[in-house]
PDB file of N, H, CA, C and O in Angstrom:
ATOM      1  N   MET A   1     -15.238  15.063 -11.246  1.00  0.00           N
ATOM      2  CA  MET A   1     -13.961  14.445 -10.923  1.00  0.00           C
ATOM      3  C   MET A   1     -14.089  13.784  -9.552  1.00  0.00           C
ATOM      4  O   MET A   1     -14.550  14.399  -8.591  1.00  0.00           O
ATOM      5  N   SER A   2     -13.677  12.538  -9.484  1.00  0.00           N
ATOM      6  H   SER A   2     -13.302  12.038 -10.265  1.00  0.00           H
ATOM      7  CA  SER A   2     -13.791  11.797  -8.223  1.00  0.00           C
ATOM      8  C   SER A   2     -12.694  12.197  -7.237  1.00  0.00           C
ATOM      9  O   SER A   2     -11.711  12.840  -7.607  1.00  0.00           O
ATOM     10  N   VAL A   3     -12.877  11.814  -6.004  1.00  0.00           N
ATOM     11  H   VAL A   3     -13.675  11.291  -5.703  1.00  0.00           H
ATOM     12  CA  VAL A   3     -11.903  12.103  -4.960  1.00  0.00           C
ATOM     13  C   VAL A   3     -10.572  11.430  -5.296  1.00  0.00           C
ATOM     14  O   VAL A   3      -9.510  12.023  -5.106  1.00  0.00           O
ATOM     15  N   MET A   4     -10.629  10.189  -5.798  1.00  0.00           N
ATOM     16  H   MET A   4     -11.492   9.708  -5.952  1.00  0.00           H
ATOM     17  CA  MET A   4      -9.391   9.478  -6.119  1.00  0.00           C
ATOM     18  C   MET A   4      -8.639  10.185  -7.246  1.00  0.00           C
ATOM     19  O   MET A   4      -7.410  10.245  -7.220  1.00  0.00           O
ATOM     20  N   ASP A   5      -9.357  10.721  -8.231  1.00  0.00           N
ATOM     21  H   ASP A   5     -10.355  10.673  -8.252  1.00  0.00           H
ATOM     22  CA  ASP A   5      -8.710  11.464  -9.308  1.00  0.00           C
ATOM     23  C   ASP A   5      -8.013  12.718  -8.772  1.00  0.00           C
ATOM     24  O   ASP A   5      -6.907  13.054  -9.196  1.00  0.00           O
ATOM     25  N   LYS A   6      -8.672  13.404  -7.836  1.00  0.00           N
ATOM     26  H   LYS A   6      -9.571  13.132  -7.492  1.00  0.00           H
ATOM     27  CA  LYS A   6      -8.072  14.598  -7.233  1.00  0.00           C
ATOM     28  C   LYS A   6      -6.811  14.234  -6.447  1.00  0.00           C
ATOM     29  O   LYS A   6      -5.806  14.943  -6.503  1.00  0.00           O
ATOM     30  N   LEU A   7      -6.878  13.117  -5.712  1.00  0.00           N
ATOM     31  H   LEU A   7      -7.694  12.542  -5.667  1.00  0.00           H
ATOM     32  CA  LEU A   7      -5.697  12.671  -4.968  1.00  0.00           C
ATOM     33  C   LEU A   7      -4.547  12.332  -5.912  1.00  0.00           C
ATOM     34  O   LEU A   7      -3.399  12.695  -5.655  1.00  0.00           O
ATOM     35  N   LYS A   8      -4.856  11.640  -6.998  1.00  0.00           N
ATOM     36  H   LYS A   8      -5.788  11.346  -7.207  1.00  0.00           H
ATOM     37  CA  LYS A   8      -3.819  11.286  -7.976  1.00  0.00           C
ATOM     38  C   LYS A   8      -3.151  12.536  -8.523  1.00  0.00           C
ATOM     39  O   LYS A   8      -1.929  12.574  -8.670  1.00  0.00           O
ATOM     40  N   GLN A   9      -3.942  13.561  -8.827  1.00  0.00           N
ATOM     41  H   GLN A   9      -4.934  13.530  -8.708  1.00  0.00           H
ATOM     42  CA  GLN A   9      -3.381  14.815  -9.326  1.00  0.00           C
ATOM     43  C   GLN A   9      -2.453  15.443  -8.303  1.00  0.00           C
ATOM     44  O   GLN A   9      -1.365  15.908  -8.644  1.00  0.00           O
ATOM     45  N   MET A  10      -2.881  15.457  -7.055  1.00  0.00           N
ATOM     46  H   MET A  10      -3.765  15.079  -6.778  1.00  0.00           H
ATOM     47  CA  MET A  10      -2.078  16.071  -5.997  1.00  0.00           C
ATOM     48  C   MET A  10      -0.776  15.309  -5.766  1.00  0.00           C
ATOM     49  O   MET A  10       0.252  15.911  -5.456  1.00  0.00           O
ATOM     50  N   LEU A  11      -0.819  13.985  -5.917  1.00  0.00           N
ATOM     51  H   LEU A  11      -1.654  13.496  -6.169  1.00  0.00           H
ATOM     52  CA  LEU A  11       0.338  13.157  -5.619  1.00  0.00           C
ATOM     53  C   LEU A  11       1.259  12.950  -6.818  1.00  0.00           C
ATOM     54  O   LEU A  11       2.314  12.329  -6.689  1.00  0.00           O
ATOM     55  N   LYS A  12       0.869  13.464  -7.974  1.00  0.00           N
ATOM     56  H   LYS A  12       0.012  13.969  -8.079  1.00  0.00           H
ATOM     57  CA  LYS A  12       1.669  13.274  -9.185  1.00  0.00           C
ATOM     58  C   LYS A  12       3.103  13.741  -8.949  1.00  0.00           C
ATOM     59  O   LYS A  12       3.342  14.880  -8.547  1.00  0.00           O
ATOM     60  N   GLY A  13       4.040  12.851  -9.202  1.00  0.00           N
ATOM     61  H   GLY A  13       3.846  11.926  -9.529  1.00  0.00           H
ATOM     62  CA  GLY A  13       5.446  13.160  -8.975  1.00  0.00           C
ATOM     63  C   GLY A  13       5.925  12.790  -7.581  1.00  0.00           C
ATOM     64  O   GLY A  13       7.118  12.883  -7.291  1.00  0.00           O
ATOM     65  N   HIS A  14       5.017  12.376  -6.723  1.00  0.00           N
ATOM     66  H   HIS A  14       4.048  12.300  -6.959  1.00  0.00           H
ATOM     67  CA  HIS A  14       5.359  12.019  -5.347  1.00  0.00           C
ATOM     68  C   HIS A  14       4.857  10.618  -5.002  1.00  0.00           C
ATOM     69  O   HIS A  14       4.508  10.345  -3.854  1.00  0.00           O
ATOM     70  N   GLU A  15       4.822   9.740  -5.993  1.00  0.00           N
ATOM     71  H   GLU A  15       5.106   9.962  -6.926  1.00  0.00           H
ATOM     72  CA  GLU A  15       4.268   8.409  -5.795  1.00  0.00           C
ATOM     73  C   GLU A  15       5.022   7.614  -4.743  1.00  0.00           C
ATOM     74  O   GLU A  15       4.420   6.874  -3.964  1.00  0.00           O
ATOM     75  N   GLU A  16       6.336   7.766  -4.721  1.00  0.00           N
ATOM     76  H   GLU A  16       6.825   8.367  -5.354  1.00  0.00           H
ATOM     77  CA  GLU A  16       7.145   7.023  -3.751  1.00  0.00           C
ATOM     78  C   GLU A  16       6.815   7.458  -2.320  1.00  0.00           C
ATOM     79  O   GLU A  16       6.680   6.619  -1.429  1.00  0.00           O
ATOM     80  N   GLN A  17       6.687   8.763  -2.104  1.00  0.00           N
ATOM     81  H   GLN A  17       6.797   9.445  -2.828  1.00  0.00           H
ATOM     82  CA  GLN A  17       6.337   9.264  -0.773  1.00  0.00           C
ATOM     83  C   GLN A  17       4.945   8.804  -0.360  1.00  0.00           C
ATOM     84  O   GLN A  17       4.715   8.478   0.804  1.00  0.00           O
ATOM     85  N   ALA A  18       4.016   8.778  -1.313  1.00  0.00           N
ATOM     86  H   ALA A  18       4.203   9.043  -2.259  1.00  0.00           H
ATOM     87  CA  ALA A  18       2.660   8.311  -1.014  1.00  0.00           C
ATOM     88  C   ALA A  18       2.689   6.837  -0.617  1.00  0.00           C
ATOM     89  O   ALA A  18       1.995   6.426   0.313  1.00  0.00           O
ATOM     90  N   GLY A  19       3.491   6.047  -1.323  1.00  0.00           N
ATOM     91  H   GLY A  19       4.055   6.381  -2.078  1.00  0.00           H
ATOM     92  CA  GLY A  19       3.615   4.626  -0.988  1.00  0.00           C
ATOM     93  C   GLY A  19       4.190   4.421   0.400  1.00  0.00           C
ATOM     94  O   GLY A  19       3.766   3.527   1.132  1.00  0.00           O
ATOM     95  N   LYS A  20       5.152   5.248   0.757  1.00  0.00           N
ATOM     96  H   LYS A  20       5.496   5.974   0.163  1.00  0.00           H
ATOM     97  CA  LYS A  20       5.723   5.161   2.103  1.00  0.00           C
ATOM     98  C   LYS A  20       4.676   5.511   3.155  1.00  0.00           C
ATOM     99  O   LYS A  20       4.629   4.899   4.222  1.00  0.00           O
ATOM    100  N   GLY A  21       3.836   6.501   2.848  1.00  0.00           N
ATOM    101  H   GLY A  21       3.873   6.998   1.981  1.00  0.00           H
ATOM    102  CA  GLY A  21       2.771   6.880   3.770  1.00  0.00           C
ATOM    103  C   GLY A  21       1.764   5.756   3.960  1.00  0.00           C
ATOM    104  O   GLY A  21       1.285   5.524   5.070  1.00  0.00           O
ATOM    105  N   VAL A  22       1.447   5.063   2.878  1.00  0.00           N
ATOM    106  H   VAL A  22       1.837   5.252   1.977  1.00  0.00           H
ATOM    107  CA  VAL A  22       0.534   3.923   2.951  1.00  0.00           C
ATOM    108  C   VAL A  22       1.142   2.830   3.828  1.00  0.00           C
ATOM    109  O   VAL A  22       0.454   2.237   4.659  1.00  0.00           O
ATOM    110  N   ASP A  23       2.442   2.567   3.637  1.00  0.00           N
ATOM    111  H   ASP A  23       3.001   3.048   2.961  1.00  0.00           H
ATOM    112  CA  ASP A  23       3.130   1.563   4.461  1.00  0.00           C
ATOM    113  C   ASP A  23       3.112   1.949   5.936  1.00  0.00           C
ATOM    114  O   ASP A  23       2.843   1.120   6.806  1.00  0.00           O
ATOM    115  N   LYS A  24       3.402   3.214   6.199  1.00  0.00           N
ATOM    116  H   LYS A  24       3.620   3.887   5.493  1.00  0.00           H
ATOM    117  CA  LYS A  24       3.462   3.687   7.583  1.00  0.00           C
ATOM    118  C   LYS A  24       2.087   3.594   8.253  1.00  0.00           C
ATOM    119  O   LYS A  24       1.985   3.193   9.412  1.00  0.00           O
ATOM    120  N   ALA A  25       1.037   3.964   7.523  1.00  0.00           N
ATOM    121  H   ALA A  25       1.121   4.290   6.582  1.00  0.00           H
ATOM    122  CA  ALA A  25      -0.322   3.882   8.070  1.00  0.00           C
ATOM    123  C   ALA A  25      -0.699   2.431   8.350  1.00  0.00           C
ATOM    124  O   ALA A  25      -1.296   2.133   9.385  1.00  0.00           O
ATOM    125  N   GLY A  26      -0.357   1.532   7.440  1.00  0.00           N
ATOM    126  H   GLY A  26       0.128   1.774   6.600  1.00  0.00           H
ATOM    127  CA  GLY A  26      -0.657   0.114   7.638  1.00  0.00           C
ATOM    128  C   GLY A  26       0.088  -0.460   8.824  1.00  0.00           C
ATOM    129  O   GLY A  26      -0.465  -1.251   9.589  1.00  0.00           O
ATOM    130  N   ASP A  27       1.345  -0.064   8.980  1.00  0.00           N
ATOM    131  H   ASP A  27       1.794   0.579   8.359  1.00  0.00           H
ATOM    132  CA  ASP A  27       2.125  -0.526  10.128  1.00  0.00           C
ATOM    133  C   ASP A  27       1.522  -0.033  11.436  1.00  0.00           C
ATOM    134  O   ASP A  27       1.520  -0.751  12.436  1.00  0.00           O
ATOM    135  N   TYR A  28       1.011   1.195  11.425  1.00  0.00           N
ATOM    136  H   TYR A  28       1.014   1.779  10.613  1.00  0.00           H
ATOM    137  CA  TYR A  28       0.374   1.764  12.621  1.00  0.00           C
ATOM    138  C   TYR A  28      -0.873   0.956  12.994  1.00  0.00           C
ATOM    139  O   TYR A  28      -1.086   0.621  14.159  1.00  0.00           O
ATOM    140  N   VAL A  29      -1.691   0.650  11.980  1.00  0.00           N
ATOM    141  H   VAL A  29      -1.518   0.922  11.034  1.00  0.00           H
ATOM    142  CA  VAL A  29      -2.909  -0.125  12.242  1.00  0.00           C
ATOM    143  C   VAL A  29      -2.539  -1.514  12.764  1.00  0.00           C
ATOM    144  O   VAL A  29      -3.152  -2.004  13.712  1.00  0.00           O
ATOM    145  N   ASP A  30      -1.535  -2.150  12.146  1.00  0.00           N
ATOM    146  H   ASP A  30      -1.037  -1.751  11.376  1.00  0.00           H
ATOM    147  CA  ASP A  30      -1.092  -3.467  12.616  1.00  0.00           C
ATOM    148  C   ASP A  30      -0.620  -3.405  14.065  1.00  0.00           C
ATOM    149  O   ASP A  30      -0.907  -4.305  14.855  1.00  0.00           O
ATOM    150  N   GLU A  31       0.100  -2.348  14.410  1.00  0.00           N
ATOM    151  H   GLU A  31       0.333  -1.618  13.769  1.00  0.00           H
ATOM    152  CA  GLU A  31       0.601  -2.196  15.776  1.00  0.00           C
ATOM    153  C   GLU A  31      -0.554  -2.023  16.767  1.00  0.00           C
ATOM    154  O   GLU A  31      -0.581  -2.655  17.824  1.00  0.00           O
ATOM    155  N   ARG A  32      -1.503  -1.160  16.409  1.00  0.00           N
ATOM    156  H   ARG A  32      -1.482  -0.647  15.550  1.00  0.00           H
ATOM    157  CA  ARG A  32      -2.627  -0.877  17.309  1.00  0.00           C
ATOM    158  C   ARG A  32      -3.560  -2.078  17.477  1.00  0.00           C
ATOM    159  O   ARG A  32      -4.180  -2.240  18.528  1.00  0.00           O
ATOM    160  N   THR A  33      -3.661  -2.923  16.437  1.00  0.00           N
ATOM    161  H   THR A  33      -3.157  -2.790  15.584  1.00  0.00           H
ATOM    162  CA  THR A  33      -4.555  -4.088  16.504  1.00  0.00           C
ATOM    163  C   THR A  33      -3.788  -5.366  16.832  1.00  0.00           C
ATOM    164  O   THR A  33      -4.346  -6.463  16.799  1.00  0.00           O
ATOM    165  N   GLN A  34      -2.511  -5.212  17.145  1.00  0.00           N
ATOM    166  H   GLN A  34      -2.058  -4.321  17.172  1.00  0.00           H
ATOM    167  CA  GLN A  34      -1.635  -6.335  17.480  1.00  0.00           C
ATOM    168  C   GLN A  34      -1.618  -7.390  16.374  1.00  0.00           C
ATOM    169  O   GLN A  34      -1.543  -8.586  16.654  1.00  0.00           O
ATOM    170  N   GLY A  35      -1.688  -6.942  15.117  1.00  0.00           N
ATOM    171  H   GLY A  35      -1.749  -5.970  14.890  1.00  0.00           H
ATOM    172  CA  GLY A  35      -1.590  -7.834  13.966  1.00  0.00           C
ATOM    173  C   GLY A  35      -2.833  -8.646  13.687  1.00  0.00           C
ATOM    174  O   GLY A  35      -2.819  -9.515  12.816  1.00  0.00           O
ATOM    175  N   LYS A  36      -3.897  -8.384  14.402  1.00  0.00           N
ATOM    176  H   LYS A  36      -3.908  -7.678  15.110  1.00  0.00           H
ATOM    177  CA  LYS A  36      -5.121  -9.170  14.262  1.00  0.00           C
ATOM    178  C   LYS A  36      -5.697  -9.089  12.842  1.00  0.00           C
ATOM    179  O   LYS A  36      -6.276 -10.060  12.355  1.00  0.00           O
ATOM    180  N   TYR A  37      -5.544  -7.951  12.185  1.00  0.00           N
ATOM    181  H   TYR A  37      -5.074  -7.163  12.580  1.00  0.00           H
ATOM    182  CA  TYR A  37      -6.114  -7.741  10.855  1.00  0.00           C
ATOM    183  C   TYR A  37      -5.024  -7.529   9.795  1.00  0.00           C
ATOM    184  O   TYR A  37      -5.255  -6.841   8.802  1.00  0.00           O
ATOM    185  N   SER A  38      -3.860  -8.106   9.998  1.00  0.00           N
ATOM    186  H   SER A  38      -3.672  -8.665  10.806  1.00  0.00           H
ATOM    187  CA  SER A  38      -2.731  -7.838   9.107  1.00  0.00           C
ATOM    188  C   SER A  38      -3.013  -8.235   7.661  1.00  0.00           C
ATOM    189  O   SER A  38      -2.552  -7.558   6.742  1.00  0.00           O
ATOM    190  N   GLY A  39      -3.748  -9.303   7.443  1.00  0.00           N
ATOM    191  H   GLY A  39      -4.122  -9.854   8.190  1.00  0.00           H
ATOM    192  CA  GLY A  39      -4.083  -9.707   6.076  1.00  0.00           C
ATOM    193  C   GLY A  39      -4.938  -8.670   5.375  1.00  0.00           C
ATOM    194  O   GLY A  39      -4.697  -8.330   4.217  1.00  0.00           O
ATOM    195  N   GLN A  40      -5.933  -8.172   6.079  1.00  0.00           N
ATOM    196  H   GLN A  40      -6.129  -8.448   7.020  1.00  0.00           H
ATOM    197  CA  GLN A  40      -6.793  -7.152   5.505  1.00  0.00           C
ATOM    198  C   GLN A  40      -6.038  -5.838   5.296  1.00  0.00           C
ATOM    199  O   GLN A  40      -6.257  -5.142   4.304  1.00  0.00           O
ATOM    200  N   VAL A  41      -5.164  -5.507   6.219  1.00  0.00           N
ATOM    201  H   VAL A  41      -4.986  -6.072   7.025  1.00  0.00           H
ATOM    202  CA  VAL A  41      -4.371  -4.281   6.105  1.00  0.00           C
ATOM    203  C   VAL A  41      -3.448  -4.375   4.891  1.00  0.00           C
ATOM    204  O   VAL A  41      -3.333  -3.416   4.127  1.00  0.00           O
ATOM    205  N   ASP A  42      -2.791  -5.519   4.707  1.00  0.00           N
ATOM    206  H   ASP A  42      -2.884  -6.298   5.328  1.00  0.00           H
ATOM    207  CA  ASP A  42      -1.906  -5.701   3.559  1.00  0.00           C
ATOM    208  C   ASP A  42      -2.669  -5.585   2.241  1.00  0.00           C
ATOM    209  O   ASP A  42      -2.183  -4.980   1.286  1.00  0.00           O
ATOM    210  N   THR A  43      -3.859  -6.165   2.199  1.00  0.00           N
ATOM    211  H   THR A  43      -4.254  -6.656   2.976  1.00  0.00           H
ATOM    212  CA  THR A  43      -4.685  -6.075   0.994  1.00  0.00           C
ATOM    213  C   THR A  43      -5.052  -4.622   0.708  1.00  0.00           C
ATOM    214  O   THR A  43      -4.975  -4.174  -0.436  1.00  0.00           O
ATOM    215  N   ALA A  44      -5.446  -3.891   1.734  1.00  0.00           N
ATOM    216  H   ALA A  44      -5.508  -4.254   2.664  1.00  0.00           H
ATOM    217  CA  ALA A  44      -5.802  -2.481   1.567  1.00  0.00           C
ATOM    218  C   ALA A  44      -4.600  -1.663   1.101  1.00  0.00           C
ATOM    219  O   ALA A  44      -4.739  -0.789   0.246  1.00  0.00           O
ATOM    220  N   GLN A  45      -3.422  -1.942   1.659  1.00  0.00           N
ATOM    221  H   GLN A  45      -3.309  -2.652   2.354  1.00  0.00           H
ATOM    222  CA  GLN A  45      -2.216  -1.230   1.247  1.00  0.00           C
ATOM    223  C   GLN A  45      -1.919  -1.474  -0.227  1.00  0.00           C
ATOM    224  O   GLN A  45      -1.605  -0.539  -0.963  1.00  0.00           O
ATOM    225  N   ASP A  46      -2.018  -2.718  -0.654  1.00  0.00           N
ATOM    226  H   ASP A  46      -2.273  -3.477  -0.055  1.00  0.00           H
ATOM    227  CA  ASP A  46      -1.744  -3.052  -2.055  1.00  0.00           C
ATOM    228  C   ASP A  46      -2.726  -2.349  -2.991  1.00  0.00           C
ATOM    229  O   ASP A  46      -2.331  -1.831  -4.035  1.00  0.00           O
ATOM    230  N   ARG A  47      -3.983  -2.333  -2.623  1.00  0.00           N
ATOM    231  H   ARG A  47      -4.304  -2.754  -1.775  1.00  0.00           H
ATOM    232  CA  ARG A  47      -4.994  -1.677  -3.462  1.00  0.00           C
ATOM    233  C   ARG A  47      -4.761  -0.174  -3.542  1.00  0.00           C
ATOM    234  O   ARG A  47      -4.880   0.421  -4.613  1.00  0.00           O
ATOM    235  N   LEU A  48      -4.432   0.433  -2.415  1.00  0.00           N
ATOM    236  H   LEU A  48      -4.336  -0.051  -1.545  1.00  0.00           H
ATOM    237  CA  LEU A  48      -4.154   1.876  -2.427  1.00  0.00           C
ATOM    238  C   LEU A  48      -2.949   2.198  -3.291  1.00  0.00           C
ATOM    239  O   LEU A  48      -2.970   3.160  -4.059  1.00  0.00           O
ATOM    240  N   ARG A  49      -1.898   1.396  -3.169  1.00  0.00           N
ATOM    241  H   ARG A  49      -1.881   0.614  -2.545  1.00  0.00           H
ATOM    242  CA  ARG A  49      -0.697   1.627  -3.988  1.00  0.00           C
ATOM    243  C   ARG A  49      -1.032   1.537  -5.473  1.00  0.00           C
ATOM    244  O   ARG A  49      -0.582   2.365  -6.265  1.00  0.00           O
ATOM    245  N   ARG A  50      -1.818   0.535  -5.851  1.00  0.00           N
ATOM    246  H   ARG A  50      -2.184  -0.138  -5.208  1.00  0.00           H
ATOM    247  CA  ARG A  50      -2.197   0.381  -7.266  1.00  0.00           C
ATOM    248  C   ARG A  50      -3.005   1.583  -7.737  1.00  0.00           C
ATOM    249  O   ARG A  50      -2.761   2.101  -8.827  1.00  0.00           O
ATOM    250  N   GLN A  51      -3.951   2.027  -6.941  1.00  0.00           N
ATOM    251  H   GLN A  51      -4.149   1.606  -6.056  1.00  0.00           H
ATOM    252  CA  GLN A  51      -4.797   3.152  -7.332  1.00  0.00           C
ATOM    253  C   GLN A  51      -4.017   4.456  -7.426  1.00  0.00           C
ATOM    254  O   GLN A  51      -4.317   5.299  -8.272  1.00  0.00           O
ATOM    255  N   MET A  52      -3.027   4.627  -6.569  1.00  0.00           N
ATOM    256  H   MET A  52      -2.784   3.943  -5.882  1.00  0.00           H
ATOM    257  CA  MET A  52      -2.247   5.864  -6.572  1.00  0.00           C
ATOM    258  C   MET A  52      -1.075   5.799  -7.529  1.00  0.00           C
ATOM    259  O   MET A  52      -0.417   6.812  -7.767  1.00  0.00           O
ATOM    260  N   GLY A  53      -0.804   4.640  -8.078  1.00  0.00           N
ATOM    261  H   GLY A  53      -1.339   3.817  -7.885  1.00  0.00           H
ATOM    262  CA  GLY A  53       0.300   4.527  -9.022  1.00  0.00           C
ATOM    263  C   GLY A  53       1.646   4.396  -8.361  1.00  0.00           C
ATOM    264  O   GLY A  53       2.661   4.739  -8.968  1.00  0.00           O
ATOM    265  N   SER A  54       1.692   3.905  -7.122  1.00  0.00           N
ATOM    266  H   SER A  54       0.868   3.627  -6.629  1.00  0.00           H
ATOM    267  CA  SER A  54       2.971   3.763  -6.418  1.00  0.00           C
ATOM    268  C   SER A  54       3.231   2.299  -6.103  1.00  0.00           C
ATOM    269  O   SER A  54       3.525   1.947  -4.960  1.00  0.00           O
ATOM    270  N   GLU A  55       3.123   1.447  -7.116  1.00  0.00           N
ATOM    271  H   GLU A  55       2.884   1.733  -8.044  1.00  0.00           H
ATOM    272  CA  GLU A  55       3.273   0.011  -6.904  1.00  0.00           C
ATOM    273  C   GLU A  55       4.692  -0.389  -6.517  1.00  0.00           C
ATOM    274  O   GLU A  55       4.893  -1.476  -5.976  1.00  0.00           O
ATOM    275  N   GLN A  56       5.684   0.465  -6.781  1.00  0.00           N
ATOM    276  H   GLN A  56       5.522   1.348  -7.221  1.00  0.00           H
ATOM    277  CA  GLN A  56       7.058   0.062  -6.503  1.00  0.00           C
ATOM    278  C   GLN A  56       7.326  -0.158  -5.023  1.00  0.00           C
ATOM    279  O   GLN A  56       8.233  -0.912  -4.671  1.00  0.00           O
ATOM    280  N   THR A  57       6.562   0.481  -4.153  1.00  0.00           N
ATOM    281  H   THR A  57       5.826   1.094  -4.439  1.00  0.00           H
ATOM    282  CA  THR A  57       6.747   0.314  -2.722  1.00  0.00           C
ATOM    283  C   THR A  57       6.003  -0.919  -2.261  1.00  0.00           C
ATOM    284  O   THR A  57       4.783  -0.993  -2.404  1.00  0.00           O
ATOM    285  N   GLY A  58       6.714  -1.890  -1.709  1.00  0.00           N
ATOM    286  H   GLY A  58       7.705  -1.830  -1.593  1.00  0.00           H
ATOM    287  CA  GLY A  58       6.087  -3.098  -1.199  1.00  0.00           C
ATOM    288  C   GLY A  58       6.051  -4.238  -2.178  1.00  0.00           C
ATOM    289  O   GLY A  58       5.814  -5.376  -1.771  1.00  0.00           O
ATOM    290  N   GLN A  59       6.274  -3.989  -3.451  1.00  0.00           N
ATOM    291  H   GLN A  59       6.466  -3.065  -3.782  1.00  0.00           H
ATOM    292  CA  GLN A  59       6.251  -5.040  -4.463  1.00  0.00           C
ATOM    293  C   GLN A  59       7.564  -4.994  -5.232  1.00  0.00           C
ATOM    294  O   GLN A  59       8.203  -3.946  -5.329  1.00  0.00           O
ATOM    295  N   THR A  60       7.956  -6.131  -5.773  1.00  0.00           N
ATOM    296  H   THR A  60       7.438  -6.982  -5.694  1.00  0.00           H
ATOM    297  CA  THR A  60       9.172  -6.186  -6.573  1.00  0.00           C
ATOM    298  C   THR A  60       8.782  -6.308  -8.029  1.00  0.00           C
ATOM    299  O   THR A  60       8.522  -7.406  -8.520  1.00  0.00           O
ATOM    300  N   GLY A  61       8.739  -5.167  -8.728  1.00  0.00           N
ATOM    301  H   GLY A  61       8.950  -4.275  -8.328  1.00  0.00           H
ATOM    302  CA  GLY A  61       8.496  -5.150 -10.160  1.00  0.00           C
ATOM    303  C   GLY A  61       7.162  -5.729 -10.574  1.00  0.00           C
ATOM    304  O   GLY A  61       6.184  -5.670  -9.828  1.00  0.00           O
ATOM    305  N   GLN A  62       7.131  -6.294 -11.777  1.00  0.00           N
ATOM    306  H   GLN A  62       7.926  -6.343 -12.383  1.00  0.00           H
ATOM    307  CA  GLN A  62       5.905  -6.833 -12.351  1.00  0.00           C
ATOM    308  C   GLN A  62       5.739  -8.313 -12.077  1.00  0.00           C
ATOM    309  O   GLN A  62       4.773  -8.908 -12.554  1.00  0.00           O
ATOM    310  N   THR A  63       6.645  -8.938 -11.323  1.00  0.00           N
ATOM    311  H   THR A  63       7.429  -8.454 -10.935  1.00  0.00           H
ATOM    312  CA  THR A  63       6.594 -10.383 -11.121  1.00  0.00           C
ATOM    313  C   THR A  63       5.495 -10.811 -10.181  1.00  0.00           C
ATOM    314  O   THR A  63       5.090 -11.973 -10.194  1.00  0.00           O
ATOM    315  N   GLY A  64       4.995  -9.891  -9.356  1.00  0.00           N
ATOM    316  H   GLY A  64       5.324  -8.947  -9.345  1.00  0.00           H
ATOM    317  CA  GLY A  64       3.941 -10.225  -8.419  1.00  0.00           C
ATOM    318  C   GLY A  64       4.455 -10.831  -7.128  1.00  0.00           C
ATOM    319  O   GLY A  64       3.662 -11.260  -6.290  1.00  0.00           O
ATOM    320  N   GLN A  65       5.779 -10.875  -6.950  1.00  0.00           N
ATOM    321  H   GLN A  65       6.423 -10.527  -7.631  1.00  0.00           H
ATOM    322  CA  GLN A  65       6.356 -11.405  -5.723  1.00  0.00           C
ATOM    323  C   GLN A  65       6.408 -10.289  -4.698  1.00  0.00           C
ATOM    324  O   GLN A  65       6.710  -9.141  -5.025  1.00  0.00           O
ATOM    325  N   THR A  66       6.110 -10.638  -3.451  1.00  0.00           N
ATOM    326  H   THR A  66       5.865 -11.571  -3.186  1.00  0.00           H
ATOM    327  CA  THR A  66       6.191  -9.635  -2.404  1.00  0.00           C
ATOM    328  C   THR A  66       7.633  -9.485  -1.954  1.00  0.00           C
ATOM    329  O   THR A  66       8.474 -10.348  -2.205  1.00  0.00           O
ATOM    330  N   GLU A  67       7.898  -8.386  -1.292  1.00  0.00           N
ATOM    331  H   GLU A  67       7.215  -7.685  -1.088  1.00  0.00           H
ATOM    332  CA  GLU A  67       9.254  -8.149  -0.810  1.00  0.00           C
ATOM    333  C   GLU A  67       9.582  -9.121   0.314  1.00  0.00           C
ATOM    334  O   GLU A  67       8.669  -9.641   0.956  1.00  0.00           O
ATOM    335  N   PRO A  68      10.855  -9.377   0.566  1.00  0.00           N
ATOM    336  CA  PRO A  68      11.248 -10.312   1.619  1.00  0.00           C
ATOM    337  C   PRO A  68      10.698  -9.884   2.971  1.00  0.00           C
ATOM    338  O   PRO A  68      10.694  -8.699   3.304  1.00  0.00           O
ATOM    339  N   GLY A  69      10.231 -10.860   3.749  1.00  0.00           N
ATOM    340  H   GLY A  69      10.234 -11.823   3.478  1.00  0.00           H
ATOM    341  CA  GLY A  69       9.708 -10.588   5.075  1.00  0.00           C
ATOM    342  C   GLY A  69       8.251 -10.219   5.098  1.00  0.00           C
ATOM    343  O   GLY A  69       7.692  -9.962   6.164  1.00  0.00           O
ATOM    344  N   ARG A  70       7.625 -10.187   3.945  1.00  0.00           N
ATOM    345  H   ARG A  70       8.079 -10.396   3.079  1.00  0.00           H
ATOM    346  CA  ARG A  70       6.212  -9.826   3.836  1.00  0.00           C
ATOM    347  C   ARG A  70       5.438 -11.000   3.278  1.00  0.00           C
ATOM    348  O   ARG A  70       5.834 -11.583   2.268  1.00  0.00           O
ATOM    349  N   GLU A  71       4.344 -11.352   3.920  1.00  0.00           N
ATOM    350  H   GLU A  71       4.022 -10.879   4.740  1.00  0.00           H
ATOM    351  CA  GLU A  71       3.560 -12.484   3.479  1.00  0.00           C
ATOM    352  C   GLU A  71       2.397 -12.027   2.627  1.00  0.00           C
ATOM    353  O   GLU A  71       1.891 -10.917   2.792  1.00  0.00           O
ATOM    354  N   ASP A  72       1.967 -12.905   1.697  1.00  0.00           N
ATOM    355  H   ASP A  72       2.378 -13.807   1.564  1.00  0.00           H
ATOM    356  CA  ASP A  72       0.771 -12.625   0.932  1.00  0.00           C
ATOM    357  C   ASP A  72      -0.440 -12.783   1.821  1.00  0.00           C
ATOM    358  O   ASP A  72      -0.465 -13.670   2.674  1.00  0.00           O
ATOM    359  N   PRO A  73      -1.456 -11.936   1.642  1.00  0.00           N
ATOM    360  CA  PRO A  73      -2.676 -12.092   2.429  1.00  0.00           C
ATOM    361  C   PRO A  73      -3.391 -13.378   2.046  1.00  0.00           C
ATOM    362  O   PRO A  73      -3.322 -13.798   0.890  1.00  0.00           O
ATOM    363  N   PRO A  74      -4.077 -14.012   2.993  1.00  0.00           N
ATOM    364  CA  PRO A  74      -4.812 -15.232   2.668  1.00  0.00           C
ATOM    365  C   PRO A  74      -5.942 -14.940   1.695  1.00  0.00           C
ATOM    366  O   PRO A  74      -6.522 -13.854   1.728  1.00  0.00           O
ATOM    367  N   ARG A  75      -6.257 -15.883   0.841  1.00  0.00           N
ATOM    368  H   ARG A  75      -5.786 -16.765   0.815  1.00  0.00           H
ATOM    369  CA  ARG A  75      -7.323 -15.707  -0.161  1.00  0.00           C
ATOM    370  C   ARG A  75      -8.453 -16.625   0.110  1.00  0.00           C
ATOM    371  O   ARG A  75      -9.440 -16.622  -0.626  1.00  0.00           O
TER     372      ARG A  75
END
């Protein structure tokens, strides 16, 4: 069993709280780096949310639109 599978098991039923934690960690990194890596941080946050099953935080449904005030990372 992989580490990610173990984390998913532990977080089962707490996806919203996990998503909030991902947001808070990303905001901390953005603050400490003065936004220098915000695109990379946003990408990492989105990937973590998808892997943990907490896509509702930071995204609006299945449309793929980001929440207001949040920019898409450059591609």
